[in-house]
Structures are given as structure tokens and as C-alpha cells.
TORPA-4810 file (N, C-alpha, C, O; in nm, 3 decimals):
<nodes>
NODE_1_-1.829_5.781_18.069_-1.759_5.667_18.123_-1.714_5.696_18.243_-1.692_5.811_18.283_X
NODE_2_-1.696_5.579_18.315_-1.650_5.598_18.439_-1.492_5.618_18.471_-1.396_5.599_18.396_X
NODE_3_-1.493_5.658_18.595_-1.343_5.732_18.606_-1.228_5.637_18.590_-1.117_5.685_18.567_X
NODE_4_-1.241_5.507_18.599_-1.146_5.401_18.601_-1.140_5.353_18.462_-1.031_5.321_18.414_X
NODE_5_-1.248_5.345_18.394_-1.239_5.317_18.258_-1.163_5.414_18.186_-1.084_5.378_18.099_X
NODE_6_-1.181_5.537_18.216_-1.115_5.673_18.146_-0.959_5.612_18.174_-0.884_5.573_18.085_X
NODE_7_-0.928_5.614_18.313_-0.770_5.561_18.314_-0.729_5.458_18.261_-0.611_5.447_18.227_X
NODE_8_-0.813_5.369_18.245_-0.751_5.227_18.149_-0.714_5.300_18.038_-0.593_5.310_18.018_X
NODE_9_-0.799_5.361_17.953_-0.755_5.420_17.825_-0.668_5.498_17.819_-0.595_5.483_17.721_X
NODE_10_-0.637_5.610_17.911_-0.529_5.676_17.923_-0.393_5.599_17.935_-0.289_5.634_17.878_X
NODE_11_-0.406_5.489_18.015_-0.287_5.408_18.030_-0.260_5.314_17.933_-0.145_5.272_17.925_X
NODE_12_-0.353_5.269_17.849_-0.323_5.208_17.723_-0.292_5.318_17.626_-0.217_5.274_17.538_X
NODE_13_-0.316_5.423_17.611_-0.271_5.528_17.528_-0.100_5.545_17.545_-0.019_5.531_17.454_X
NODE_14_-0.071_5.576_17.670_0.068_5.587_17.748_0.145_5.439_17.692_0.237_5.446_17.610_X
NODE_15_0.111_5.345_17.731_0.180_5.199_17.683_0.182_5.185_17.567_0.274_5.111_17.533_X
NODE_16_0.111_5.230_17.468_0.111_5.221_17.318_0.206_5.303_17.273_0.292_5.260_17.196_X
NODE_17_0.206_5.454_17.320_0.284_5.521_17.256_0.445_5.486_17.298_0.545_5.500_17.226_X
NODE_18_0.438_5.434_17.441_0.583_5.426_17.464_0.658_5.287_17.363_0.773_5.280_17.318_X
NODE_19_0.577_5.217_17.354_0.623_5.107_17.272_0.667_5.175_17.129_0.783_5.167_17.087_X
NODE_20_0.581_5.231_17.071_0.603_5.286_16.936_0.708_5.352_16.966_0.788_5.350_16.873_X
NODE_21_0.748_5.416_17.064_0.881_5.514_17.067_0.979_5.435_17.130_1.094_5.474_17.149_X
NODE_22_0.935_5.322_17.165_1.071_5.222_17.232_1.127_5.322_17.337_1.244_5.359_17.330_X
NODE_23_1.037_5.368_17.441_1.077_5.432_17.559_1.015_5.404_17.666_0.934_5.313_17.651_X
NODE_24_1.023_5.456_17.788_0.959_5.420_17.904_0.839_5.485_17.911_0.835_5.603_17.876_X
NODE_25_0.732_5.427_17.952_0.587_5.471_17.977_0.612_5.603_18.057_0.576_5.708_18.005_X
NODE_26_0.665_5.606_18.168_0.669_5.722_18.257_0.757_5.834_18.194_0.757_5.945_18.247_X
NODE_27_0.836_5.809_18.078_0.885_5.927_18.014_0.782_5.986_17.922_0.777_6.108_17.908_X
NODE_28_0.693_5.901_17.854_0.566_5.942_17.796_0.467_6.028_17.879_0.406_6.129_17.844_X
NODE_29_0.466_5.966_17.994_0.373_6.078_18.075_0.418_6.159_18.100_0.340_6.254_18.098_X
NODE_30_0.541_6.193_18.136_0.633_6.321_18.180_0.630_6.407_18.033_0.621_6.530_18.033_X
NODE_31_0.635_6.359_17.958_0.634_6.464_17.836_0.493_6.496_17.809_0.477_6.614_17.779_X
NODE_32_0.377_6.417_17.812_0.248_6.489_17.801_0.215_6.569_17.890_0.154_6.671_17.857_X
NODE_33_0.250_6.541_18.042_0.220_6.640_18.141_0.292_6.772_18.123_0.238_6.876_18.161_X
NODE_34_0.408_6.775_18.068_0.482_6.899_18.040_0.420_6.984_17.938_0.414_7.106_17.953_X
NODE_35_0.370_6.918_17.828_0.315_6.967_17.694_0.172_7.019_17.728_0.146_7.135_17.699_X
NODE_36_0.096_6.958_17.776_-0.056_6.982_17.812_-0.066_7.038_17.946_-0.151_7.126_17.960_X
NODE_37_-0.012_7.012_18.023_-0.033_7.038_18.199_-0.136_6.933_18.204_-0.248_6.967_18.242_X
NODE_38_-0.117_6.827_18.175_-0.223_6.701_18.187_-0.245_6.657_18.322_-0.146_6.630_18.389_X
NODE_39_-0.375_6.645_18.379_-0.391_6.586_18.498_-0.414_6.451_18.492_-0.500_6.413_18.413_X
NODE_40_-0.349_6.364_18.564_-0.365_6.227_18.554_-0.438_6.159_18.668_-0.422_6.211_18.779_X
NODE_41_-0.515_6.056_18.660_-0.565_6.002_18.760_-0.487_5.908_18.812_-0.416_5.836_18.742_X
NODE_42_-0.492_5.898_18.958_-0.385_5.805_19.022_-0.379_5.667_18.963_-0.271_5.612_18.943_X
NODE_43_-0.507_5.603_18.932_-0.530_5.491_18.875_-0.437_5.438_18.729_-0.402_5.326_18.691_X
NODE_44_-0.422_5.551_18.683_-0.312_5.562_18.547_-0.186_5.519_18.593_-0.132_5.425_18.534_X
NODE_45_-0.135_5.568_18.682_-0.009_5.576_18.760_-0.012_5.410_18.825_0.090_5.340_18.822_X
NODE_46_-0.117_5.370_18.870_-0.120_5.233_18.944_-0.111_5.123_18.827_-0.066_5.009_18.839_X
NODE_47_-0.162_5.181_18.716_-0.188_5.067_18.596_-0.013_5.038_18.543_0.043_4.929_18.534_X
NODE_48_0.040_5.167_18.516_0.181_5.192_18.454_0.281_5.110_18.538_0.369_5.038_18.492_X
NODE_49_0.251_5.135_18.681_0.346_5.078_18.773_0.332_4.933_18.768_0.433_4.865_18.752_X
NODE_50_0.201_4.870_18.783_0.182_4.740_18.794_0.216_4.656_18.671_0.244_4.536_18.676_X
NODE_51_0.211_4.736_18.553_0.236_4.661_18.430_0.383_4.643_18.418_0.434_4.536_18.387_X
NODE_52_0.450_4.755_18.446_0.598_4.746_18.431_0.669_4.668_18.526_0.778_4.618_18.497_X
NODE_53_0.610_4.651_18.647_0.656_4.532_18.753_0.645_4.402_18.721_0.730_4.317_18.748_X
NODE_54_0.518_4.376_18.653_0.496_4.235_18.615_0.526_4.193_18.468_0.527_4.077_18.428_X
NODE_55_0.550_4.308_18.393_0.555_4.269_18.263_0.603_4.127_18.204_0.537_4.052_18.132_X
NODE_56_0.727_4.109_18.250_0.776_3.986_18.221_0.687_3.874_18.235_0.662_3.797_18.143_X
NODE_57_0.633_3.864_18.369_0.541_3.761_18.395_0.422_3.737_18.297_0.389_3.628_18.251_X
NODE_58_0.348_3.884_18.267_0.257_3.884_18.206_0.272_3.855_18.085_0.184_3.783_18.037_X
NODE_59_0.379_3.897_17.999_0.419_3.848_17.866_0.408_3.730_17.841_0.336_3.689_17.750_X
NODE_60_0.496_3.639_17.936_0.516_3.506_17.923_0.374_3.433_17.929_0.337_3.357_17.840_X
NODE_61_0.297_3.465_18.041_0.160_3.404_18.037_0.091_3.437_17.909_0.056_3.341_17.840_X
NODE_62_0.063_3.571_17.860_0.019_3.592_17.733_0.056_3.524_17.630_-0.031_3.477_17.556_X
NODE_63_0.193_3.503_17.604_0.253_3.406_17.491_0.222_3.259_17.497_0.182_3.205_17.394_X
NODE_64_0.236_3.188_17.607_0.194_3.066_17.666_0.049_3.061_17.649_0.022_2.955_17.591_X
NODE_65_-0.055_3.128_17.673_-0.197_3.094_17.652_-0.260_3.165_17.538_-0.382_3.178_17.534_X
NODE_66_-0.193_3.204_17.457_-0.260_3.290_17.315_-0.268_3.187_17.211_-0.273_3.239_17.100_X
NODE_67_-0.271_3.060_17.210_-0.294_2.981_17.124_-0.265_3.016_16.966_-0.353_3.066_16.897_X
NODE_68_-0.133_2.986_16.915_-0.125_3.028_16.803_-0.054_3.173_16.749_-0.003_3.201_16.641_X
NODE_69_-0.071_3.245_16.864_-0.019_3.394_16.883_0.107_3.438_16.923_0.123_3.420_17.044_X
NODE_70_0.181_3.478_16.881_0.325_3.548_16.960_0.288_3.682_16.966_0.220_3.741_16.882_X
NODE_71_0.334_3.728_17.070_0.333_3.883_17.117_0.348_3.960_17.005_0.275_4.057_16.981_X
NODE_72_0.446_3.920_16.928_0.512_4.010_16.811_0.388_4.008_16.693_0.381_4.105_16.617_X
NODE_73_0.315_3.923_16.684_0.205_3.903_16.594_0.077_3.986_16.628_-0.004_4.033_16.548_X
NODE_74_0.076_3.995_16.764_-0.060_4.077_16.817_-0.064_4.206_16.752_0.036_4.257_16.700_X
NODE_75_-0.185_4.263_16.755_-0.212_4.399_16.732_-0.168_4.483_16.850_-0.210_4.443_16.958_X
NODE_76_-0.082_4.603_16.852_-0.024_4.641_16.936_-0.144_4.714_17.057_-0.120_4.728_17.177_X
NODE_77_-0.247_4.745_17.001_-0.355_4.800_17.098_-0.393_4.667_17.169_-0.393_4.672_17.292_X
NODE_78_-0.424_4.550_17.110_-0.459_4.442_17.169_-0.362_4.389_17.262_-0.416_4.326_17.353_X
NODE_79_-0.221_4.394_17.271_-0.108_4.386_17.354_-0.140_4.443_17.478_-0.143_4.381_17.584_X
NODE_80_-0.163_4.564_17.463_-0.170_4.700_17.568_-0.295_4.657_17.654_-0.286_4.634_17.775_X
NODE_81_-0.405_4.650_17.587_-0.519_4.613_17.667_-0.497_4.473_17.751_-0.529_4.460_17.870_X
NODE_82_-0.436_4.371_17.670_-0.430_4.225_17.745_-0.309_4.246_17.868_-0.296_4.165_17.959_X
NODE_83_-0.235_4.353_17.856_-0.132_4.340_17.961_-0.221_4.432_18.075_-0.234_4.386_18.189_X
NODE_84_-0.268_4.534_18.047_-0.356_4.583_18.158_-0.462_4.493_18.225_-0.476_4.498_18.347_X
NODE_85_-0.533_4.417_18.155_-0.622_4.333_18.181_-0.572_4.231_18.291_-0.617_4.214_18.405_X
NODE_86_-0.454_4.161_18.221_-0.387_4.069_18.301_-0.345_4.120_18.435_-0.368_4.059_18.539_X
NODE_87_-0.282_4.235_18.429_-0.231_4.295_18.534_-0.358_4.299_18.670_-0.346_4.263_18.787_X
NODE_88_-0.471_4.356_18.600_-0.580_4.382_18.708_-0.639_4.244_18.740_-0.702_4.227_18.844_X
NODE_89_-0.620_4.144_18.649_-0.674_3.995_18.677_-0.577_3.930_18.784_-0.618_3.869_18.883_X
NODE_90_-0.464_3.947_18.757_-0.367_3.880_18.865_-0.311_3.963_18.976_-0.234_3.921_19.063_X
NODE_91_-0.352_4.069_18.966_-0.244_4.138_19.076_-0.301_4.245_19.117_-0.232_4.322_19.183_X
NODE_92_-0.428_4.277_19.092_-0.509_4.408_19.166_-0.654_4.351_19.207_-0.760_4.344_19.144_X
NODE_93_-0.615_4.312_19.347_-0.741_4.249_19.449_-0.849_4.363_19.437_-0.963_4.328_19.466_X
NODE_94_-0.833_4.469_19.405_-0.952_4.587_19.402_-1.034_4.562_19.279_-1.142_4.620_19.274_X
NODE_95_-1.006_4.495_19.193_-1.086_4.508_19.074_-1.134_4.344_19.056_-1.055_4.250_19.057_X
NODE_96_-1.278_4.333_19.038_-1.299_4.208_19.036_-1.285_4.130_18.873_-1.314_4.184_18.767_X
NODE_97_-1.241_4.014_18.887_-1.198_3.964_18.779_-1.276_3.972_18.640_-1.215_3.978_18.533_X
NODE_98_-1.423_3.972_18.650_-1.507_3.976_18.552_-1.498_4.125_18.483_-1.499_4.140_18.361_X
NODE_99_-1.487_4.238_18.579_-1.452_4.357_18.532_-1.330_4.388_18.459_-1.323_4.461_18.360_X
NODE_100_-1.215_4.315_18.531_-1.094_4.334_18.427_-1.091_4.280_18.298_-1.031_4.327_18.202_X
NODE_101_-1.153_4.185_18.302_-1.169_4.123_18.137_-1.274_4.208_18.045_-1.246_4.241_17.929_X
NODE_102_-1.396_4.240_18.106_-1.474_4.320_18.048_-1.431_4.486_18.006_-1.485_4.549_17.915_X
NODE_103_-1.334_4.531_18.085_-1.289_4.653_18.062_-1.162_4.635_17.965_-1.128_4.737_17.906_X
NODE_104_-1.098_4.534_17.947_-1.010_4.515_17.840_-1.072_4.492_17.716_-1.022_4.541_17.615_X
NODE_105_-1.194_4.409_17.708_-1.242_4.368_17.616_-1.324_4.514_17.538_-1.331_4.535_17.417_X
NODE_106_-1.371_4.588_17.634_-1.423_4.728_17.580_-1.329_4.814_17.502_-1.356_4.865_17.392_X
NODE_107_-1.204_4.827_17.575_-1.088_4.894_17.501_-1.044_4.846_17.382_-0.995_4.920_17.296_X
NODE_108_-1.057_4.728_17.369_-1.029_4.672_17.207_-1.134_4.708_17.121_-1.124_4.759_17.010_X
NODE_109_-1.247_4.675_17.190_-1.389_4.707_17.106_-1.394_4.833_17.039_-1.447_4.850_16.929_X
NODE_110_-1.335_4.927_17.111_-1.333_5.070_17.082_-1.232_5.087_16.995_-1.264_5.143_16.890_X
NODE_111_-1.099_5.049_17.009_-0.984_5.093_16.962_-0.923_4.987_16.850_-0.831_5.027_16.779_X
NODE_112_-0.970_4.863_16.834_-0.889_4.771_16.772_-0.984_4.723_16.629_-1.062_4.787_16.559_X
NODE_113_-0.943_4.605_16.624_-1.008_4.534_16.483_-1.136_4.483_16.543_-1.164_4.486_16.663_X
NODE_114_-1.218_4.432_16.435_-1.342_4.338_16.488_-1.330_4.216_16.527_-1.429_4.151_16.560_X
NODE_115_-1.216_4.170_16.530_-1.177_4.033_16.583_-1.124_4.053_16.727_-1.127_3.956_16.803_X
NODE_116_-1.074_4.176_16.771_-0.993_4.184_16.869_-1.093_4.152_17.014_-1.044_4.109_17.118_X
NODE_117_-1.202_4.174_17.002_-1.278_4.160_17.149_-1.300_4.006_17.178_-1.286_3.971_17.295_X
NODE_118_-1.327_3.923_17.097_-1.342_3.773_17.083_-1.178_3.728_17.136_-1.158_3.648_17.228_X
NODE_119_-1.096_3.778_17.077_-0.956_3.722_17.107_-0.922_3.761_17.258_-0.882_3.676_17.337_X
NODE_120_-0.942_3.896_17.291_-0.910_3.950_17.411_-0.989_3.873_17.501_-0.931_3.811_17.590_X
NODE_121_-1.113_3.868_17.491_-1.199_3.792_17.595_-1.131_3.650_17.620_-1.078_3.617_17.726_X
NODE_122_-1.143_3.566_17.499_-1.063_3.432_17.515_-0.949_3.420_17.605_-0.954_3.353_17.709_X
NODE_123_-0.827_3.495_17.558_-0.743_3.499_17.622_-0.717_3.533_17.782_-0.654_3.460_17.858_X
NODE_124_-0.780_3.661_17.817_-0.805_3.689_17.946_-0.894_3.592_18.028_-0.887_3.585_18.151_X
NODE_125_-0.977_3.522_17.955_-1.072_3.416_18.011_-1.022_3.307_18.050_-1.068_3.246_18.146_X
NODE_126_-0.896_3.255_17.965_-0.828_3.159_18.006_-0.747_3.186_18.119_-0.735_3.099_18.205_X
NODE_127_-0.694_3.284_18.130_-0.584_3.315_18.243_-0.690_3.346_18.369_-0.655_3.328_18.485_X
NODE_128_-0.809_3.387_18.338_-0.895_3.404_18.485_-0.931_3.238_18.538_-0.927_3.198_18.654_X
NODE_129_-0.962_3.169_18.431_-0.976_3.045_18.485_-0.873_2.973_18.542_-0.899_2.890_18.630_X
NODE_130_-0.737_2.996_18.497_-0.621_2.928_18.541_-0.580_3.039_18.659_-0.480_3.004_18.722_X
NODE_131_-0.626_3.141_18.692_-0.578_3.231_18.813_-0.528_3.135_18.921_-0.410_3.134_18.954_X
NODE_132_-0.609_3.063_18.968_-0.581_2.990_19.109_-0.451_2.917_19.099_-0.382_2.901_19.200_X
NODE_133_-0.408_2.866_18.967_-0.279_2.793_18.964_-0.177_2.890_18.927_-0.059_2.854_18.938_X
NODE_134_-0.203_3.009_18.883_-0.103_3.108_18.817_-0.045_3.220_18.942_0.059_3.286_18.933_X
NODE_135_-0.129_3.221_19.044_-0.089_3.322_19.168_-0.046_3.254_19.303_-0.061_3.135_19.331_X
NODE_136_-0.004_3.325_19.360_0.042_3.278_19.496_-0.055_3.218_19.577_-0.025_3.177_19.689_X
</nodes>
């Protein structure tokens, strides 16, 4: 697995754990580093910062374009992958749009329900099509 794919997976784990514990993702990361002397790829930090910085906007877009789904109803793994994918798609020019979508789909294919890849692909695909109207 490529370095950035692993970083996305690690970021998803941290975001998921933070949400479950109702704490800050950077606190989860700090605790993980202390307990396991964990070495974290710099891209994990980029993702965590980017998602934190743009979370309100990302969640609003996800809620708006999720066709019949609220954020509260989404499987948590799907929501974390969607947040990462949306941040990469809309705010990280170093990641091609198709890669952002494909990587989010790969995460949920590995970690979530059988229906999740189609759902994540569809929602991020809508954001990708609307991207010119969503970004500055």
C-alpha cells in the first residue's frame, strides 16, 4: 500500500476514535504516540489539520448533497472517509480529484459496509462535479 494511502487510513482511524471518544483528534494522536512511540507520516497531520480547519464547510456540503442521509445516520467510518475525501477534493490541490474519490472509496471498501463504496463514490462524485461552483 502506498505511503499516502496508509496515511489516509491512519487519519481515518484517528478521526473515528476521536469522534467515538468525543475528543480532539490531536489528543488521540498525542496519546497514541505516547503509548506506542508511534511514528506518524506528515500527511496524517495534513489531513487532520485540513479536516479540522474545514470541517463545518465539509459537513454542510455532505449533508446538503447526501440525498436522504443526515450525517447522524451515516456509518461513522463512511463519514470519516467522506470528510477526508472532501478535504482532499476541495482543499488539497496536490491530490488529483479522481484519486481523492478513489482513495475514500477504497477506505470504506476495506472498513465499512457492502453498500458504502457506492454511497461514498456517489456523494464525492457529486461534489467533484460541483467543485467549480463550490470553491473560490
